[in-house]
Legacy VTK file of the C-alpha trace (Angstrom):
# vtk DataFile Version 3.0
C-alpha trace
ASCII
DATASET POLYDATA
POINTS 552 float
8.760 -19.039 -11.695
10.838 -17.880 -8.638
7.896 -18.682 -6.175
8.022 -22.365 -7.219
11.715 -22.890 -5.201
9.139 -21.980 -2.419
5.927 -23.380 -2.749
3.542 -25.673 -4.602
1.250 -23.788 -6.218
-1.410 -25.873 -7.779
-4.026 -27.330 -5.014
-7.240 -28.965 -6.830
-9.643 -27.992 -3.502
-9.781 -26.326 -0.139
-8.358 -29.625 1.150
-5.372 -30.308 -0.744
-4.160 -26.683 -0.267
-4.587 -26.848 3.621
-3.321 -30.590 3.459
-0.257 -30.228 1.383
0.601 -26.486 0.905
3.988 -26.183 2.915
6.315 -23.509 2.539
10.107 -24.576 1.935
12.055 -22.415 4.168
16.336 -22.397 3.268
18.912 -21.687 5.129
19.978 -17.375 5.602
16.917 -16.703 3.696
17.274 -12.836 2.404
14.233 -10.998 0.343
16.605 -8.477 -0.421
18.990 -10.849 -2.213
17.137 -14.150 -2.719
13.782 -12.333 -4.301
14.763 -8.852 -5.372
17.956 -9.859 -7.039
17.349 -13.113 -8.128
14.467 -11.995 -10.110
16.848 -9.042 -11.629
19.192 -11.270 -12.592
16.502 -13.524 -14.554
14.264 -11.042 -15.890
16.073 -7.634 -15.525
13.259 -5.845 -17.823
9.997 -7.308 -15.496
8.271 -4.438 -13.815
8.246 -4.713 -10.302
6.644 -1.192 -9.318
4.172 1.224 -10.753
4.182 4.801 -9.147
2.013 7.800 -9.764
0.570 10.685 -7.718
-2.260 13.050 -7.154
-0.559 15.273 -10.115
-0.272 12.287 -12.695
3.105 12.098 -12.333
4.110 8.737 -13.137
7.351 6.074 -13.193
7.978 2.334 -14.016
10.607 0.561 -12.079
11.872 -2.687 -13.406
13.703 -5.333 -10.719
16.731 -4.389 -12.295
16.054 -0.968 -11.067
15.209 -2.215 -7.735
18.410 -3.996 -7.616
20.789 -1.246 -8.403
18.741 1.541 -6.535
18.531 -0.652 -3.360
22.470 -1.595 -3.377
23.026 2.054 -3.816
20.986 3.048 -0.766
22.725 0.155 1.043
26.048 1.373 0.479
25.011 5.006 1.634
23.723 3.692 5.034
26.706 1.518 5.196
28.940 4.307 4.909
26.944 6.184 7.754
27.898 3.418 9.718
24.054 1.276 9.627
25.289 -2.292 9.960
23.621 -5.654 11.042
21.076 -5.460 13.648
20.551 -1.619 13.842
16.945 -0.292 13.927
16.133 2.037 11.011
12.623 3.950 11.215
11.245 4.590 7.835
8.450 7.340 7.723
8.122 7.975 4.041
4.431 8.225 3.160
3.857 6.314 -0.260
7.121 7.654 -1.982
8.743 5.266 -4.052
11.901 5.340 -2.199
10.232 3.613 0.502
11.243 0.413 -1.352
14.737 1.268 -2.166
15.407 2.029 1.517
13.555 -1.219 2.622
15.063 -3.659 0.821
18.704 -1.805 1.242
17.986 -2.193 4.985
16.970 -6.108 3.987
20.335 -6.627 2.234
22.588 -5.217 5.255
20.768 -6.972 7.875
19.575 -4.225 9.602
15.855 -3.901 11.060
13.254 -1.948 8.970
11.046 0.183 11.387
8.054 1.337 9.519
6.154 4.139 11.114
3.326 6.542 9.722
3.993 10.005 9.156
1.350 11.313 11.463
3.279 10.379 14.775
3.183 13.321 16.769
6.475 14.281 18.616
5.665 12.576 21.765
5.055 9.120 19.559
8.285 9.625 17.653
10.201 9.845 21.164
8.646 6.896 22.581
9.708 4.584 19.594
13.126 5.924 19.315
13.777 4.865 22.980
11.888 1.521 23.426
13.286 0.439 19.844
16.914 2.064 19.950
16.243 3.682 16.826
19.454 5.494 15.727
18.486 6.240 12.360
15.573 7.893 10.903
14.345 7.977 7.036
11.953 10.705 6.459
9.807 12.641 4.006
10.833 16.481 3.941
7.439 17.243 4.896
7.363 20.264 7.179
5.693 18.318 9.836
7.155 15.393 10.109
10.627 17.261 9.962
9.561 19.661 12.752
8.246 16.698 14.935
11.643 14.669 14.267
13.942 17.520 15.116
12.061 18.052 18.285
12.161 14.651 19.278
15.717 14.793 18.500
16.037 17.073 21.274
14.421 14.685 23.679
16.849 11.598 23.262
20.860 10.991 23.134
19.970 7.696 20.828
19.437 9.312 17.469
22.121 9.779 15.511
21.296 10.040 11.283
18.707 12.051 9.731
18.135 11.660 6.201
15.504 13.033 4.240
13.743 12.096 1.162
12.368 14.767 -1.910
13.538 17.891 -0.502
16.729 19.103 1.178
16.298 19.631 5.051
19.297 21.760 6.928
21.486 19.622 9.080
19.949 16.198 7.764
21.408 14.019 4.720
19.956 14.519 1.713
18.788 10.970 0.113
18.825 12.016 -3.263
21.773 14.372 -3.530
24.129 11.760 -2.114
22.709 8.333 -3.418
24.577 9.283 -7.000
28.173 8.758 -4.957
27.515 5.418 -4.044
28.026 1.815 -6.466
25.014 -0.108 -7.575
26.401 -3.157 -6.746
26.398 -4.502 -2.897
27.870 -7.736 -2.296
26.194 -10.285 -0.148
27.391 -9.813 3.543
29.020 -13.048 4.759
30.384 -14.855 7.752
29.350 -12.805 11.180
27.652 -9.967 9.216
25.563 -12.092 6.921
21.997 -12.622 8.111
20.020 -15.285 9.777
16.829 -16.630 9.308
16.091 -16.096 13.277
17.513 -12.389 13.251
15.213 -9.241 13.598
14.155 -7.936 10.140
10.848 -5.768 10.476
9.930 -4.466 13.775
6.055 -2.620 13.796
4.200 -0.641 16.595
0.939 -2.001 16.911
-2.178 0.192 15.739
-3.078 0.661 18.974
-7.235 0.253 18.830
-7.188 -0.739 22.490
-4.027 0.885 24.206
-0.476 2.094 23.601
1.534 0.454 20.565
3.221 -2.541 21.200
6.543 -3.450 19.046
5.991 -6.644 16.985
9.061 -8.156 15.412
9.741 -10.512 12.683
12.774 -12.705 11.659
13.921 -12.944 7.872
11.549 -15.501 7.159
8.600 -13.248 7.311
8.056 -12.432 3.770
7.700 -15.950 3.126
4.569 -16.160 5.398
3.061 -13.647 2.574
3.123 -16.036 -0.470
-0.317 -17.215 1.016
-1.566 -13.485 1.219
-0.218 -12.578 -2.374
-0.518 -15.945 -4.506
-3.683 -18.131 -2.020
-5.704 -15.121 -1.443
-5.256 -12.107 -3.828
-4.714 -14.801 -6.517
-1.643 -13.163 -7.587
0.900 -14.257 -10.859
3.315 -12.517 -13.078
0.708 -10.594 -15.362
-1.312 -9.022 -12.346
-0.845 -5.443 -11.495
-1.499 -5.402 -7.627
-2.968 -2.378 -5.479
-3.086 -2.341 -1.747
-4.661 0.639 -0.168
-2.067 1.455 2.458
0.220 3.844 4.158
3.944 2.394 4.292
3.604 2.945 8.202
1.145 0.615 7.861
1.479 -3.177 8.603
-0.926 -3.611 5.484
1.753 -2.387 3.636
3.863 -5.435 4.169
0.704 -7.531 3.477
0.297 -5.959 -0.180
2.813 -3.365 -1.127
6.098 -5.793 -1.526
6.939 -8.964 -0.281
4.260 -12.131 -1.687
3.607 -9.879 -4.477
6.959 -9.823 -5.770
7.601 -13.544 -4.763
4.812 -13.967 -7.036
6.632 -11.364 -9.513
3.376 -9.381 -9.526
3.597 -5.684 -10.416
2.991 -3.723 -7.017
0.762 -0.553 -8.118
1.532 2.881 -6.045
-0.618 5.793 -5.781
0.832 8.390 -3.728
-1.579 10.712 -2.202
-2.262 13.002 0.555
-5.571 12.689 1.126
-7.763 10.422 -0.084
-10.231 11.019 -2.463
-12.696 7.990 -3.555
-13.101 9.212 -7.433
-9.650 9.468 -8.145
-8.965 6.295 -6.155
-11.612 4.275 -8.940
-10.203 6.645 -11.666
-6.186 5.153 -10.916
-7.668 1.439 -10.940
-9.512 2.137 -14.255
-6.467 4.130 -15.863
-3.892 1.904 -15.160
-5.544 -1.808 -15.816
-5.394 -2.570 -11.677
-6.591 -6.853 -11.987
-6.233 -7.444 -8.175
-7.411 -5.009 -5.381
-7.559 -4.865 -1.733
-8.201 -2.276 0.820
-10.125 -1.792 4.702
-13.634 -1.935 4.800
-13.911 1.504 5.312
-12.555 2.319 1.749
-15.199 0.127 0.094
-17.490 1.820 2.269
-16.881 4.708 0.415
-16.679 3.144 -2.962
-19.943 2.040 -3.074
-21.150 5.831 -2.567
-19.610 6.772 -5.715
-20.928 6.385 -9.481
-18.227 3.477 -10.550
-20.209 3.000 -13.466
-18.371 5.364 -15.843
-15.061 4.008 -15.154
-13.784 0.534 -16.853
-13.245 -1.778 -14.173
-13.139 -4.381 -16.646
-9.496 -5.522 -15.806
-10.328 -5.735 -12.031
-10.313 -10.020 -11.744
-10.118 -9.855 -7.925
-11.188 -7.558 -4.844
-9.958 -8.437 -1.212
-10.692 -6.552 1.910
-8.764 -6.686 5.818
-8.244 -4.777 8.527
-11.757 -4.799 9.884
-14.607 -7.324 9.428
-16.856 -6.492 6.341
-20.156 -5.849 6.971
-22.757 -7.749 5.039
-24.444 -4.855 3.494
-20.920 -3.219 1.608
-20.541 -7.214 0.177
-24.078 -7.135 -1.302
-23.600 -3.386 -2.835
-20.242 -4.196 -4.172
-20.981 -7.268 -6.133
-24.371 -5.784 -7.478
-21.821 -2.981 -8.864
-18.728 -4.830 -10.176
-19.980 -8.434 -10.201
-16.834 -9.023 -7.688
-17.148 -10.796 -4.272
-15.155 -9.327 -1.880
-12.519 -11.728 -0.273
-12.135 -11.253 3.372
-8.916 -12.137 4.719
-7.961 -11.885 8.343
-4.807 -11.549 10.214
-2.785 -9.210 12.801
0.338 -6.952 12.902
1.597 -10.590 15.072
0.742 -12.744 11.839
0.551 -12.992 8.426
-2.910 -14.488 6.763
-4.392 -16.635 9.292
-7.582 -16.686 7.797
-9.307 -15.847 4.177
-12.016 -16.818 1.367
-9.843 -18.847 -0.590
-10.517 -19.434 -4.105
-11.771 -22.546 -3.451
-14.086 -21.255 -0.528
-17.290 -20.146 -1.009
-17.800 -16.647 -0.446
-20.487 -16.082 2.896
-20.978 -12.705 3.702
-20.281 -11.493 7.196
-17.663 -14.682 7.416
-13.897 -14.160 7.490
-13.416 -17.320 5.639
-11.759 -20.333 6.923
-8.126 -21.312 8.288
-4.950 -20.728 6.213
-2.640 -23.669 5.190
0.175 -23.691 7.545
-1.979 -22.076 10.464
-3.097 -24.554 13.273
-5.977 -22.289 14.315
-8.400 -22.997 17.013
-11.315 -21.325 19.182
-10.954 -22.012 22.958
-13.152 -20.683 25.953
-12.154 -19.237 29.435
-10.138 -22.528 30.680
-7.982 -22.686 26.956
-10.847 -25.882 25.889
-11.465 -25.748 22.389
-15.195 -24.442 21.856
-18.118 -26.686 19.953
-19.226 -25.551 16.858
-21.153 -21.782 17.099
-19.724 -21.125 20.387
-18.069 -17.832 21.023
-14.432 -18.072 22.211
-10.731 -16.786 21.645
-9.324 -17.096 18.183
-5.888 -18.707 18.820
-3.005 -20.151 17.124
-1.658 -23.452 18.310
2.013 -23.655 17.987
3.123 -26.734 20.138
3.506 -28.945 17.280
5.170 -26.253 14.806
6.032 -22.764 14.347
4.120 -21.550 11.494
5.742 -19.131 8.693
4.890 -15.792 9.503
4.224 -15.496 13.339
5.809 -12.925 14.939
8.855 -13.782 17.323
7.231 -11.754 20.160
7.120 -8.016 21.410
10.676 -6.769 21.543
12.439 -6.584 24.565
9.065 -7.172 26.886
9.303 -10.842 27.528
6.320 -10.291 30.135
3.790 -8.907 27.328
4.910 -11.955 24.744
4.066 -14.708 27.867
1.017 -12.723 28.718
-0.268 -13.453 24.975
1.628 -16.898 24.319
2.380 -19.215 26.671
2.089 -23.390 26.895
2.348 -23.688 22.789
-0.598 -21.100 22.416
-0.791 -17.584 20.929
-4.339 -15.851 22.050
-4.836 -13.443 19.390
-7.282 -11.728 22.151
-10.064 -11.415 19.254
-13.327 -13.346 19.857
-15.057 -15.239 17.238
-17.162 -18.426 16.912
-16.526 -21.210 14.232
-19.516 -22.713 12.503
-20.210 -26.504 11.684
-18.379 -25.937 7.862
-15.411 -24.455 9.549
-16.211 -20.378 8.300
-15.025 -18.123 11.277
-16.874 -15.219 12.027
-15.784 -12.317 13.904
-17.393 -10.652 17.047
-15.080 -8.492 18.573
-11.607 -7.830 20.287
-12.304 -8.940 24.101
-11.758 -5.134 24.977
-14.716 -4.332 22.703
-17.099 -6.849 23.637
-20.217 -5.048 25.442
-21.543 -7.110 28.776
-24.977 -5.678 28.771
-27.745 -7.516 31.542
-25.708 -10.740 31.444
-25.628 -10.590 27.600
-22.270 -10.430 25.881
-22.701 -8.361 22.734
-20.051 -7.939 20.200
-20.044 -4.540 18.325
-19.893 -5.821 14.712
-23.031 -7.554 14.548
-24.455 -4.200 15.730
-22.846 -2.091 13.434
-23.483 -4.265 10.155
-27.117 -3.978 11.188
-26.841 -0.039 11.689
-25.099 0.591 8.244
-27.681 -1.282 6.342
-29.940 1.724 7.227
-29.212 4.210 4.422
-28.578 7.304 6.793
-25.385 5.733 7.999
-22.298 6.032 6.072
-20.037 4.726 9.288
-20.544 3.965 12.861
-19.094 2.406 15.706
-20.461 0.556 18.760
-19.337 0.993 22.608
-20.372 -0.242 25.630
-21.186 2.706 28.594
-21.024 2.180 31.985
-24.904 1.890 33.415
-25.636 0.877 37.067
-28.402 -1.108 36.385
-27.206 -2.872 33.414
-23.719 -3.340 33.823
-23.098 -1.769 30.682
-25.279 -0.435 27.405
-24.885 -0.196 23.934
-23.840 3.336 22.348
-23.696 4.173 18.549
-21.413 6.825 17.332
-22.625 7.350 13.794
-21.851 9.307 10.735
-24.860 10.087 8.768
-24.900 9.619 4.745
-25.324 12.883 2.801
-28.750 14.247 2.914
-29.477 13.312 6.060
-29.830 15.542 9.244
-29.177 14.518 12.940
-32.015 14.762 14.964
-34.323 12.984 17.989
-36.450 11.210 15.366
-33.416 9.629 13.468
-32.021 8.362 16.435
-35.157 6.853 16.978
-35.440 5.371 13.713
-32.178 3.941 13.956
-32.709 2.366 17.232
-35.917 0.430 16.102
-34.180 -0.543 12.896
-31.873 -2.498 14.841
-34.188 -4.211 16.840
-35.829 -5.266 13.656
-32.723 -6.441 12.182
-30.958 -7.933 15.205
-31.851 -8.930 18.755
-33.916 -6.573 20.595
-31.072 -6.312 23.461
-28.859 -5.392 21.118
-29.513 -1.857 20.193
-27.913 1.288 20.888
-29.581 3.050 24.115
-27.459 6.012 23.218
-27.145 7.153 19.744
-24.139 9.734 19.265
-24.043 11.692 15.596
-20.722 13.211 14.850
-18.715 14.186 11.638
-15.597 11.781 11.972
-14.914 8.346 13.869
-11.414 8.168 16.053
-9.285 5.943 13.920
-5.810 4.217 13.538
-3.659 5.046 10.090
-4.564 1.773 8.999
-8.327 2.704 9.006
-9.335 0.875 12.238
-11.939 2.488 14.383
-10.054 3.175 17.766
-12.897 2.201 20.404
-11.108 2.600 23.165
-10.904 6.307 22.321
-14.401 6.339 22.195
-14.792 4.843 25.688
-12.268 6.955 27.226
-13.776 10.393 25.641
-17.241 9.365 27.407
-15.617 8.746 30.523
-14.841 12.502 30.817
-18.588 13.925 29.314
LINES 1 553
552 0 1 2 3 4 5 6 7 8 9 10 11 12 13 14 15 16 17 18 19 20 21 22 23 24 25 26 27 28 29 30 31 32 33 34 35 36 37 38 39 40 41 42 43 44 45 46 47 48 49 50 51 52 53 54 55 56 57 58 59 60 61 62 63 64 65 66 67 68 69 70 71 72 73 74 75 76 77 78 79 80 81 82 83 84 85 86 87 88 89 90 91 92 93 94 95 96 97 98 99 100 101 102 103 104 105 106 107 108 109 110 111 112 113 114 115 116 117 118 119 120 121 122 123 124 125 126 127 128 129 130 131 132 133 134 135 136 137 138 139 140 141 142 143 144 145 146 147 148 149 150 151 152 153 154 155 156 157 158 159 160 161 162 163 164 165 166 167 168 169 170 171 172 173 174 175 176 177 178 179 180 181 182 183 184 185 186 187 188 189 190 191 192 193 194 195 196 197 198 199 200 201 202 203 204 205 206 207 208 209 210 211 212 213 214 215 216 217 218 219 220 221 222 223 224 225 226 227 228 229 230 231 232 233 234 235 236 237 238 239 240 241 242 243 244 245 246 247 248 249 250 251 252 253 254 255 256 257 258 259 260 261 262 263 264 265 266 267 268 269 270 271 272 273 274 275 276 277 278 279 280 281 282 283 284 285 286 287 288 289 290 291 292 293 294 295 296 297 298 299 300 301 302 303 304 305 306 307 308 309 310 311 312 313 314 315 316 317 318 319 320 321 322 323 324 325 326 327 328 329 330 331 332 333 334 335 336 337 338 339 340 341 342 343 344 345 346 347 348 349 350 351 352 353 354 355 356 357 358 359 360 361 362 363 364 365 366 367 368 369 370 371 372 373 374 375 376 377 378 379 380 381 382 383 384 385 386 387 388 389 390 391 392 393 394 395 396 397 398 399 400 401 402 403 404 405 406 407 408 409 410 411 412 413 414 415 416 417 418 419 420 421 422 423 424 425 426 427 428 429 430 431 432 433 434 435 436 437 438 439 440 441 442 443 444 445 446 447 448 449 450 451 452 453 454 455 456 457 458 459 460 461 462 463 464 465 466 467 468 469 470 471 472 473 474 475 476 477 478 479 480 481 482 483 484 485 486 487 488 489 490 491 492 493 494 495 496 497 498 499 500 501 502 503 504 505 506 507 508 509 510 511 512 513 514 515 516 517 518 519 520 521 522 523 524 525 526 527 528 529 530 531 532 533 534 535 536 537 538 539 540 541 542 543 544 545 546 547 548 549 550 551
């Protein structure tokens, strides 16, 4: 197994795991050559990816296919002038060409910049200028093409436009031009070879609390996801893993390529335009997915479906990340499937830093325990370690060592990097507490914590209480300015089917929260809505709700 070159894989306990799991980082590691191509050379017929879409089209790609298609793509991009260090934006939805293109960029030594297909013209212009994007490879979707063409007129930087799965006037046609190029791409040497410290991948943050920041990682980043895939998603060479994520979201790096292929697992891709949860469950059953990962939002919808009509017997492991998991969802999913959801936590800036690992007992509502290789702490406003059960900032201590998978900084904005990472400490800006047994409990983003009448109220606890009520499908808790109390708690609620918004129901929900959690935490305001503002990754944008409240 190729993974054994990089890490020991068998541990007897959580303590053994945290003390003895160390990732071997070789010099000049390149995921394209050292993982994809090496597996292809040793096991050319090993399945790398199964792809399907809403109309039941299906494609199966082996590692040999991945090696050859990424080589062709690398030759094509090199012909167009793309070289080491160039930034290339990928707006490819869940189309299989994404994997050919991103591996090709890794082989060249270019910087891949995955982006969501939902970006506006303003968003695209910002990214082009901020990251010096010279090439965009995008799906030949009318809305995407129109936005990119308009953005191109606003900036002189953009040079190449490449369309995928369709011809676009004035653009290079990926499918038509690819066949002209060789399926052999030699590993660059000398000055053109990638080094571990070189920029490798750049993500714009999802912007839950402000304008997106440019997070960049170096070429060792994929190795950090060994922990994600092997020790959280529980993968091996027989696994078929399905992570629900658009390729423009950092979660795709967590679950759709790096750690999964290092484990030689098969990546399952369901390419859809709009998610239908019955279809999603149907695909899991049809293809025999063994490991499934999705944000809590997806699980909240899955438990509303009748999953008893599907054969999910091959599903052995289920994980969640992106936002904290409400205990109510944990228990309902377990009742329906027999599986305990394994929570994981990290950021675009990191790989997996906290999780419910195989040796760790699942405690609903807890994020789990710290990951091997990460020196995690909870500190107060003065930077001093907090005692058990005291709320503070979740930080990563880097004074003794840099964990594999931690970002290099915010691209071209050193002052922004210094604002969160100084004196050997990276501050995640998340508020948590750690109990006496080492479990971490999420309170909220620092910007989301509500200060009311001298109390600090984390939105997650109130949301977890509200979602237990059968009338509530989804909700978001935010603070609203109040002269007397500083802030009061507001609940923005999406109702489940069969319930009607009215004052009586609002009062019922308020009383329910009072009984379920501390009375001072109940929402004094309740607004019923049909949808919540979210990032492409499914995270609730509480900042948007707060901004909307200011103009009401």
